C-alpha positions in Angstrom: 156.5 140.2 261.2 154.2 137.5 260.0 151.0 136.4 261.7 150.6 132.6 261.0 147.0 132.6 262.4 145.8 134.6 259.4 146.1 131.7 257.1 144.8 129.1 259.6 141.2 128.5 258.7 140.5 127.0 262.2 141.5 130.2 264.0 139.0 132.4 262.0 135.8 133.5 263.6 132.4 132.2 262.3 131.7 135.7 260.9 134.9 135.7 258.8 134.2 132.3 257.5 130.7 133.3 256.5 132.0 136.4 254.8 134.5 134.3 252.7 131.9 131.7 251.8 129.3 134.3 250.9 131.8 136.3 248.7 132.9 133.1 246.9 129.3 131.9 246.5 128.1 135.2 245.2 130.9 135.4 242.7 130.2 131.9 241.5 126.5 132.5 241.1 127.2 135.7 239.2 129.5 133.9 236.8 127.1 131.0 236.3 124.1 133.3 235.7 126.1 135.3 233.1 127.1 132.1 231.3 123.5 130.9 231.3 122.2 134.2 229.9 124.9 134.3 227.3 123.9 130.8 226.2 120.2 131.9 226.0 121.2 134.9 223.9 123.1 132.6 221.5 120.2 130.2 221.3 117.6 133.0 220.8 119.4 134.7 218.0 117.4 137.7 216.7 114.3 136.7 218.6 111.9 139.5 219.8 113.0 138.6 223.4 116.7 139.4 222.6 116.6 143.0 224.1 115.0 141.6 227.3 117.8 139.0 227.5 120.4 141.6 227.0 118.9 143.6 229.8 118.9 140.5 232.0 122.6 139.9 231.1 123.4 143.5 232.2 121.6 142.8 235.5 123.7 139.7 236.1 126.9 141.6 235.3 126.1 144.6 237.6 127.1 143.0 240.9 130.5 142.1 239.5 
């Protein structure tokens, strides 16, 4: 049988809403951070800081 209250945002508890918002926010921040570091790597080229930027990019990809 189908439970129609599962898809109804108003019937969710505040904890469930916070979990959904936190998960979506964390995923969005991870994606934006990864794009930003990728752009920094492209701009830096073969700079002496490139290995550090690659390490930072690995850190941003780790939560995903």
